[in-house]
N, C-alpha and C positions, 0 to 999 in steps of 0.2 A: 562135358563128354563123361566121362567116367560115372558121374551119377546118375546118368541115364543108362550106361550100357551094362551096371551091374544092380538096375533097380527091378525091382518085381511088380511095378507097376501095372495097370493094364494098358493105359496112355503115355508113352515117351515121347518128347521131343525128336528123338531120332526115327520115330514112326514117321512122321508127319509126310503124308503125299508127295512136296515139293522136294522131299529128300532122297525120293527114291530112285537107286542108283549109284549113292556116292559111296564109294570106298571109306577105308579107315582113315586115308588122309585126306578125303574130301569132308568127312563128319570132323575132323578134330581142326580142319580150317576154318570149317561154318561155327564149332565152339570158338574159335580163338574169336572171329568176327565179331559174334554174340559180347565177349566178354569185353573187346575195344570200343564196341558202341556204348557200353553201358557209362565210359570215360570222357563219352565226345557225344555232339549232335548226330553222328552217324546213324542211318536207318539198317534193319535186318529182318529178314522175314522169320525169323525165328521168335518163338517165345513159349514162356513155360505152359503144360499140358496138365500139370497136378498140382497137390497140396505141397508136394517134397521140392518140386521144382520152382514153385512159386515163391517158397518160403526162402530157397536157396538167395533168388532174384532179387528179393526184397531185401536182405543182407547184403548183396552187392552194390544196390543201388545207392543204400545208407554210406556203405564204407567209401564208394567214390565219392559221394556227396563231400563226405569231412575229408577225404582227400585233396580232392579238386578247392574246397574253401582254404585248406592251409596253402594249398600251392598259392595261390592266387593272391591270398595275404601275404605270404612271403616275397612276392613278385611285388607286389604295392608298395610294401614295405622299403626294400630295396630300393624301387622307383624313387620315392619319397627322399630317402638318405641321399642318394646321388645327384638328387635336382638341390637339395639342399647343401649340400657340399659343393657342387658347383655354384652355385649363388651366392656363398659365401664369398670361394674364390674369385667370382666376378666383383662382388662388392669390394673386395681387398684391393684387386687391380684399379678398379675405378676411383678407390681413396687415393693408392700412389700417384697415380696420372695427375689426378687434380692438386695434390701436394706439391709436385713436382713444376707443373705449370703454375699455379697461384705463388709459388715463391721463386718463380723464375730460374731453377734451377738449368744449368747448361746442357744442350740435347744429350754432349756425349755422358755426363755425368750419370741422365736421368734416364740412359740408357743400359746401364751398368745396373741402376740398382733396380729396376724394373727387372732386369736378367737375372740378378741376385735373388729376388722373391719367386722368380718363375722355378727356378732351381730351388728353391727352399721348398716351396710347396709341392714339387712333385718327388722330395726326398722322402722314401720309403724303405728302404735297403738299409737303413743303419741298425747296426746291433744293439740287441738291448742290453741295458747297464743295470748295475744294481739298483743307482737310485732311480729309475723307471718304473720298480718295483716295490712301493711301499711296505708292502707285508714282509719282503727279507729283512727289513728293519725292527721286526717285532720278534724274530728269532732270538733265540740265546746267544749269549757270547760264545762260547763254545762252537756253534754249527756256523756262527759267524767267522770266526778265526778261520775253522776249516773250507769253508767257501772262499774265502779271502785267498788261502795259500793254495788252492786248486786252480783258482782265475791267474793270480800273479807269478806264482811261482817257475811256472814250467817254460813260460817268455823269458825270465830273467836271467834262468841258468843256460840260455845260448851264450851270454854273456861272459867272459872268462873271469870279470871281478865278479861278478857276483857267484860264480862258480865257487872262486876260491873263499870269499864268504861262506859260501854253504856248507863246504870242507871244513871251515875253522867253526862255525857257530851257526850249528842250522838255527836253533831258537832265535836267536837274532835275526835272521831274514824271515822266519815266521811273525813275528812281532813287527817287522817293516810292513810286509805284505798288508799285514791287519789295519794298522795304523796310520800309515804314511802311504801308500797308494791307491789310486783311484783311476776309471777308464773314462777317456773323453773320443767320441768320434768327431772324426771334421771330413766335411762333403769338398769336393775338387772346388778350388776357387776360393775354399772359405778361408782366413785369418788364422793361423795358428798365434801369432802373436805379433806385434807393431813395434818396428824399431825405436828406439831412445825408450822404451818402458822397460820400469822395474823388472829384474827376472827374478820372481818369488819363487818360483820352481824349476823343475828339471821334467823332460820329458824324454818318454822312453818308447821308440816309434815301434810298434807290434806287427804292423801291417801298411802295406802303401811306401811312399816318398814323401818328402818336403824337398819344394824350392822356394831360397830366398828372391825377393824383388826388392829393388830399390829404387826409388824414383821412375816408378810406374816400368821398368825394367828389368828382367829376369838378370841377375846377377852370371849365370851359367850362360846364358845368350849371349852376355857381354863378354865372357871369356873368351867363348868360342869364334867371335867375331873378330875379338884381338889376336887369338892365334892364327886367324887366316890371315890375317892383317900382316903378320910377324911372316909367315912363310910368303906371303908377296912380295915382302921386301928382301926376303934372303935370295928369291929367286930372281928378283930384278939386279941387286947387287950382283951377282954369279952372271948374269947376262951383260950385266956394263963391265966387269973385269974381262969376259970374253973378248 
């Protein structure tokens, strides 16, 4: 619209007979309609009336062609990746189901195995760790020491024991963070360790909580049931004495 309004050409698109009587807002809407029609198969009654407007229209069409091509290519690529990802996931599920069926795994255990696989496949919110980025392993030793200091030191200082060590010998705790500590994320229902296995390392919980399970039952649940049973026995004995 601005190109036609400020143009000194004898013929402009705003002078077309079918646009007589349109005010500023009507002309602007007509120009907007023409612009949108260049990016879609929509029709409109406006066209260039001089060489300057025609050159501008050609540039817009070429730009729209490149933009639409890039957009459609991105959509096709994303759709293909999504289809391949779903195909791999379905193939893995079919393989697992075939395995538990051919090996005659019990239905209860098979359901737990498939549920574990689904939770693992949908797990996308895990924090990134240093081992997930191989490029961090190429950094200088000084940078890695500083990185480990900033990653591991603040959580450790929440413990009174590590705060005491920090006050006595900070350099020792920095070396400890650099040479000993690593990070590990564990999803819900994943085993952190199994009973009766060697304790090769100690864990310091940064987020979340752990629950101990033994013989398929939650120890805390069993303790709670035992406490309720003791309370019932106490009430029963009091009632019997009355």
